[in-house]
N, C-alpha and C positions, 0 to 999 in steps of 0.2 A: 504494500500500500504506500502511495506517495501523496504528500500533502502539498498542494500548490497555493502560493499566496501572491503570485505575480503572473502577468501575461505579456506576450510579445505581440505588438501590433504589426500586422502584415497586410498587404493588399488582399482583398477577398479572393481574387483570382489565384494568388499564390497558394492560399490555404486549400482552395478547391483542387489545385494541381497536386498538392501533397496528399490529399485523401483519395484522389482519383488514381493514384499510382502513376502520375505523369511526372513526378518530381520527388526527390528526397532532400533537396537543398533549399536554403533561403540565402539571399544576399543581403547583408546587413552593413551598417556603417560602423559598428563596433564589434570587437572580438567577444564571442560568447564562450564562457568557460565550459569545457566538456563536462558532461553529466548534469548540467543545470537543466531543470525541468520547469515548464511554464505552460499556461493555457495559450491558445492561438486566438488572438483577438482580431476579427476581420474589419477592414476599413474599405469602403467602396470608393472607387476612383472613377473619373470621367471616362467616357468612351474614347475621347481623343487621346488621353494618357494611355489607356489600355492598348489602342491600336499601334502606338509607337513603342510600347514596352514589350509586347509579346509577339512571338512568331505567329504569322497568320494561320498556319495549319493547326495550331492548338488553341488559338484565341476563340474560334467559333464554338468549340466544345465546352471550353471553360465558361464562356458567357451564357451558353445554353443552360447550364446547370444553375448559374447565378439567377437567371430569370425565373427559374422554377422554385427558388427558395422563398421562404416567407419574409414578410416585411412587418415589423422591424427586424433588423439583423440579429442573428443568433451565433453564439460560440458553440461549436460542436466537437472540437478536437483539442488535444494537448500534445506536447512534444517534449522530447529530451534531446539535447545537443550531444552528439557523440564525437564530433571532430570539427575543428574550425581552423581555417588557414587564410592568410591575406591573399588578395588578388592584385596582380600588377598589370600594367597596360599590355604587355606582350601575351598575356594569357586570355585576353578578352575574346579574341576571335575563336579560339578553341572552346572556351567556356560557353560561348553563345551556341555553338553547334551541339553541345552536350546538354543544354538546358532549355527552358521555355522562353528565355529572354533574348531580345535582339542585341546585337553587338553595340548599336548606337545607344541604347538605354543603359547598358552596363558601363560603357565609356563615360557617359554623362554622370552617372553616380560616382564613378571613380574620380572624376574631375572635381566633384563637389566635396570630396573628403576621402577617408580611407574606405576600402571595400573588403569585406570578408565573406568567404564562402562557408556556410554552416550546414553540416550534415545533420538532419533531424530524423529521429524515429518518431513517427506520428501515430497517435492512438485516439480512438473515439472516447469522448467523455461519457461517463455513466448516464448523464442526462444533460441535454443541451440547455443553455440558459440564455435568456434574452439580454442583449446589451442595452442597458438602460440609457446610457449616454453614448451615442455613436462617436467613435474617434474621428478626428480630422486628419487631413493629409500630413500635417506637421508632426503627428505622433507616430507615423509609420516607421518601422524599424526600431522603435524605442520600447523599453519595458515600462509597463503601467501596472500599478498594484491592483489586485482584485478586490472587489468590495467585501468579499468573504472568502474564507478558505475552502478549497475543494479537495475531497479525498478521491484519488483516482488509482487505477491499477492498469497494468500493461496487458490486459486480457484481449483487447481488440485492436491489434496493430494494423496499420494500412498495408505494410509489407511484412511477410514472414522473415525470419532471421536469414534464411538462404537468399530470398529475393533482395533483401536490403544489401547483403554482402556483395551480390553480383552488381547491383546498381551503383554501389559506392565504388567498386573497382572500375567500372566503365567510365567514371568521371576522373578518378585519380590516375588511372592508367589507360587513357583513351587509345583506341585503335581506329584512327581516322584515316581513310583512304586518301592518298595524295591525288592531286589533279592529274589526269592522264596527259603525257607529253604530246606535242603537236604531231609527231610522226608515229604515235601509237606504239612506240617501242616499249617492250616490257623491261622494267628495272627491278632488280632484286632489292627487296626492302630489308633494311637493317633496323631492328627495334632499338629505340633510344633508351639508354639506361634511366631508371627513375632517379631524379635529383635527390640528394640528401636532404634538401629543404622540404621536400614533399613526403619524407619518411614519417610514418605515424609516431615514431619515437625520436623525432629530431631533437627534442630537448636533451634526452639522454646522450645524444651524440656530441653535445657541446664539450664536455670534459674529455670524451674519447678522442675527438679531433684535436683538442688543445694539447693533449699528451701524446701527440703523434708528430710525424713530419709533414702532415697535410695542412699546411698553413692556410691555403686558399679556402678549403671547406670550413676550417675553423673560423675564419673571418666572415664567411657568408652566414654561418650559424649565429655568430655574435650580432651581426646586423639584423637578422630576423628576430633575435631575442630582444634587441632594443626596440624594434617596431612593436613587438608584443607588449613591452613595458609601457608603451604610449608615446614614444619619441617619433619624430618625423623630420623630413628634410625637404625644404622647398627650393633648394638650389639645384640648378641644372649644371652641376660641376663634378665631373668624374673623379677628380682628385680630392673631393670632400663630400662623399656620398653616404647614403644609408641603404642603397639598393642591394638586397641580398643576392641578386643574380650577377652582381659585378663585384670587383674587388678594387682596393685602392692601388694595387700594383706597387712596384718598387719605388715610384716617385710620389705617391699620394698618401693621404691619411687613410688608415684602415677603416675608420668610421667617423661620421660627423652628423650631428643633429642640430637644427636651429629652432626646433619647436618641441616642447613649450619653452625651452631655454637652450642656450648653447652648450653642447656637450661634445667633446672630441676625444679620440683615443687611439691606441695602438694595440694590436694583438700579437703575441709571441707564442707560437706553438713549438713544442720540442718533444722528441721521443727519448732524449737522453738526459734531460734535466740540466742542460748547459745554461748557466746564467747569461742574461742578455742585458741590453741597455735601452729598453723601451721609453724611459722617461726623457732621456736626451733626444731620442729620435722624435718623440712627440713634440717637444719644444721646437726643434728645427723645422719639422713639417707644418706644425700649426702656424707658425709665424710666416713661413714661406707661402702657404696657400690662402691663409685667411687674415694675415696681418697681426701685429702685436696687440692692437686694441681688442680684437675678438678673442685672441688667445688668452689674454690676461683676464678677460671677463667670462671665460668658459669654465665649466666643470671639466676636469681632466681625469682620464681613466686609462690605466694600462692593465691589460689582462694577460698575464704571463705565466706559463706553466712551469718553467724551469727556474723561477726566481730571477733576481737581478743582481748585478755586480754591486760591490760595496760603494763604489763611486756613484753609480746610478741611484742607489738607495738614498744617499745623502742629497743628491740633486733633486730627487722626487720629494723628499721632505721639505726642502727649501722652496720648491716650486709649486707646492700644493697639488701634487699628482698622486692619486690613489692607485695603488698597485694591488691587484687582487688575483686570485687563482681562477682557472676555468671552473673548478668545482663550486666555488662561491657564486660565480655568475650564473651557473646552471641552477643552483638552489634558488636564486632570486627569480629567474624566469619561471621555474616550476611553481613557485608560490603564487606568482601572478596568474598563471593558468588555473591554479586551484581556486583562488578567490579574487576575482577581477576587481570587485568594489573595494577591497581592503588595501590596495596599493596603487599609488599614482606617482608620476614623475616628481611632483613637489615633495613627497616624502623622501625620495632619494636625494633631492637637492640639499635638504637639510643635513643628511648623513654625509654625502660625498663632498659637500662644500665646507665641512668643518674638520678640524684635527681629530685624530692623528692622520698624517699622510704617509706615503711610502708603503712598505709591506705591512705595517700595522693596520692599514685600512682594510686588509682582508678580514681580520678578526672583527673590526668595527662593523663591517657590512654583514658578515655572517651572524654576529650577535643580533643585529637589527632584524634579519630574516627570521631567526629563531624566535625572537620576541613576538614578531608579527604573527607567526604560525601559532604560538601559544595563545595570543589574544584572540585570534580567529577561532581556534578550537573552543575556547571558553565562551565566546559569543554564540557560536553555533549550538553548543550544549545548552546555553541559557535560552536560546530561541526555541529549540526543540522542546525543552521542558515547559516553556511558557505556552507554546501552541498546544501541547498535550493537556496542560492544566485548563486552558480555555475550552478545548474541545470537550473534556470531561465535564466541566462546569455547565456548558451549554446542553450536554446530553442529560445531566441531572435535572436542569430546569425543565427540559422537554418531558422528562419522566413524570415530574409532579404535574405538569400540564395535562399529560395524557391520563393520569389517574383521575384528575378532577373531571374529565369529560366522559369517563366510563359510566354507562347507564346503571351499572350495579351499585354505584355509590350515590345515586340520586342527587340530593342537594349537598352532600358532603364535599368539602373543598380542601380540607386540611389533613395531612397524612404523616404517619410516624416514620422514624428513621428506618425501621425494619421493612415497612411497606414500600418505601422508596427504593431501598436496596434490593428487595426481591424483584420488583418490576424492572429495575435497571439491569440486574444480572441476567434476566430472562431475554434481554434484547441486545445488550452490549458486551463487548470484551475489552480488557480482562475483567473478571468478576471482582467486586469490591467488598470489603468488610464493613460492618456497621460503624465501627469507630471512624474509619476514613470518610464514609458517607456523611456521618454526623458533622465532621469538621467542615466538609465542603458545603453542606446545607447551611451551617451557621454563617459561613463567609458569604454565601449567596443572599442571605437575608440581611446582610449588613450594608451600611452606606457605601462600603468599598466596591460592592457589586451593583450599586445603584438600585438596591432593593428589588432584585428579580423575584425573590420569594418573600413571604411574610411569615414570621415566627409566631406561633400561638403557644403560650405557656399557661399552665394551670397547676395548682398545688397538688402534690400526690400523684402526678402522672407525667409521662414524658412529653417533651415539646413536640409539636407537630408543625408542618410547613405547608403553606398554600402558595399557589402560583399567582404572581402579580404581573410580570411582563417578560418577554423574551430577552435573552442575553445578547448584547451587541458584541460581536467579535472585533477585536482591535489588533493592530500589528505592534510588534516590539519596536 
């Protein structure tokens, strides 16, 4: 059983495609953490927008189902994100061929910000619910809290496990036939190897590549990691880039971001643990390609597997350069993937912009990640406990309400702890003891619970409880 407290707003036609088994993906402006679950909230778009966004051969079928749907709009499905990766300009043409969207619409979305491809396992809700306030176009691709919690299960998937695996592979490892040559000559096809950036376990590859002689792949993975952390680059400058498909090369910076603030750095991979001098190299290249003013105003980061020389360590300390290991950077990216909302670039600016610098920055950043993970785990545990407590409280209020409406009780409206417990245990799991039920009933009859129940006390007998009003569920 899964409890949903949030929804992802998507164009209604996207949701129709997901449940019609015409799609397993959504394109979003933000990274979605894998395993995150949410209801799918439909938003209707104009026919003009639809005609430019979807391939003509699928649009007619999608619109046909939309026309048959009821009005007002209803939410019928929920989804779990199983994989999410960024999309760049070079992948647009191929992605368009593999999905329901036109290349023009995908390019336009990419130009308006980041673009991510999210693979969704889609399931039917146990019961559809009417959307009281229909979302507007500005809310599309954003998360919107649900007015109440939903209990859902994975019993009605749009795709079976096997079907989903095949559909996912067709997108991640496409077999698109090339255009036939003009002379119709037959050419032997050589399958292209899957890029390490598209590997499902690319995060685990960061430290592996960092502790190898494969410096190019290490640099690419670091750039993808920085994009995942929320950094971006608006410069069209190969020597100061953040494009994972490219590298800085021998004469350029290994990575540079100018949003949300300036961050530059060098990567040093090594399979033999040989000390290097990334700090001095960062100083030289930063000033060469971006100028002293930008260099001095930037957060500076060196990711070195083999450590650094004694002279470079002293230079890093004096120059405000953080020197960290590939393992620590991997832990940082993995935490971001685990809990998207708990980490943003501003948090890192406070850590990386303050002492200590040099190799001591590795422990500084690692300790920060460990604290964030601990805080997140405690918040998750508190949130789960809060939701469980609310759900049980709401169920007990409903139990008293149901007892008061049973014909066998005639005009009787107030019930003992044992009566409430017996009726509750006949309907809900897990079964509760009298002492626990009595404590919850007392709380529900107090001002803390806004008087959902009313307590009746009389000398010589147990307190009884009557229904006053439904319990309003709230978020933490």
